[in-house]
C-alpha positions as CSV (number, residue, x, y, z in Angstrom):
1,M,-41.0,51.8,103.4
2,S,-43.0,49.0,101.8
3,Q,-41.7,47.5,98.6
4,K,-44.0,48.0,95.5
5,Q,-45.3,44.8,94.0
6,P,-44.7,44.2,90.3
7,A,-47.6,44.9,88.0
8,W,-46.9,41.8,86.0
9,I,-46.7,38.3,87.5
10,T,-46.3,34.9,86.0
11,L,-49.4,32.9,85.0
12,D,-48.9,30.2,87.6
13,V,-48.5,32.9,90.4
14,W,-51.6,34.6,89.2
15,A,-53.6,31.3,89.2
16,E,-52.4,30.6,92.8
17,N,-53.5,34.1,93.9
18,E,-56.8,33.8,92.1
19,Y,-57.8,30.2,92.8
20,G,-55.5,29.0,95.6
21,D,-55.5,25.1,95.9
22,K,-58.1,24.8,93.2
23,A,-56.0,26.5,90.4
24,P,-56.6,25.0,87.0
25,N,-53.8,23.0,85.3
26,M,-51.1,25.0,83.6
27,D,-52.2,23.6,80.2
28,T,-55.7,25.1,80.8
29,L,-54.2,28.4,82.0
30,R,-52.0,28.6,78.8
31,K,-55.1,27.9,76.7
32,W,-57.0,30.7,78.4
33,A,-54.1,33.1,77.8
34,R,-53.8,32.1,74.1
35,S,-57.6,32.4,73.6
36,G,-57.9,35.8,75.2
37,L,-60.1,34.5,78.1
38,I,-58.0,36.4,80.7
39,M,-58.5,40.2,80.8
40,P,-56.5,42.4,80.6
41,T,-54.7,40.2,78.0
42,P,-51.6,38.3,79.2
43,E,-48.3,38.7,77.4
44,K,-45.9,36.0,76.4
45,V,-42.2,36.7,76.8
46,G,-40.1,33.8,75.5
47,A,-41.9,30.7,76.9
48,T,-43.4,32.5,79.9
49,W,-46.8,34.1,80.2
50,F,-47.1,37.2,82.3
51,V,-50.4,38.5,83.6
52,R,-51.4,41.8,85.3
53,R,-52.3,41.3,89.0
54,E,-55.8,42.6,88.4
55,S,-56.5,40.3,85.5
56,R,-59.6,38.1,85.7
57,Y,-60.8,35.0,83.8
58,T,-63.7,36.0,81.5
59,P,-65.4,33.0,80.0
60,L,-67.2,33.2,76.7
61,P,-71.0,33.4,76.8
62,K,-72.8,30.1,76.3
63,R,-74.0,29.4,72.8
64,G,-77.6,28.5,72.0
65,P,-78.7,24.9,71.6
66,S,-76.6,22.7,69.4
67,M,-78.0,21.1,66.2
68,H,-78.2,17.8,68.2
69,H,-81.1,19.3,70.2
70,T,-83.2,20.8,67.5
71,A,-86.2,18.9,66.4
72,L,-86.7,17.9,62.8
73,P,-89.8,19.4,61.2
74,A,-92.9,17.1,61.5
75,S,-93.9,16.1,58.0
76,N,-94.3,13.1,55.8
77,E,-91.1,13.9,54.0
78,S,-87.8,13.2,55.5
79,A,-86.0,16.4,56.4
80,L,-82.8,14.8,55.4
81,P,-82.1,13.6,51.9
82,S,-81.1,9.9,51.4
83,K,-77.4,9.1,51.5
84,G,-77.6,7.9,47.9
85,S,-78.8,11.2,46.5
86,R,-76.7,13.5,44.4
87,L,-75.0,16.5,45.8
88,V,-77.1,18.9,43.8
89,D,-80.3,17.3,45.2
90,R,-78.9,17.6,48.8
91,V,-78.1,21.3,48.3
92,R,-81.5,22.0,46.9
93,A,-83.2,20.1,49.7
94,A,-81.2,22.1,52.3
95,G,-82.5,25.3,50.8
96,R,-86.2,24.4,51.2
């Protein structure tokens, strides 16, 4: 008779089964567990994370371009108010 494998395994054992020699660092695995990036969701018992054998890493979808990559409008006026301007002026300029 074969012995039934447990449904829950520790996070490090799961990572070894899932990634082998290329398993992420334990700090990364714990971050994934805390952030809900492993599904079904792991459970923490004391200081140890437990994961279901069938769990998979599910990364968040990529976001659109960051503000650093957006072009400023082409006009004679500066899109950004000067640093010396008052807060009310900066708020009004942002609402244009």
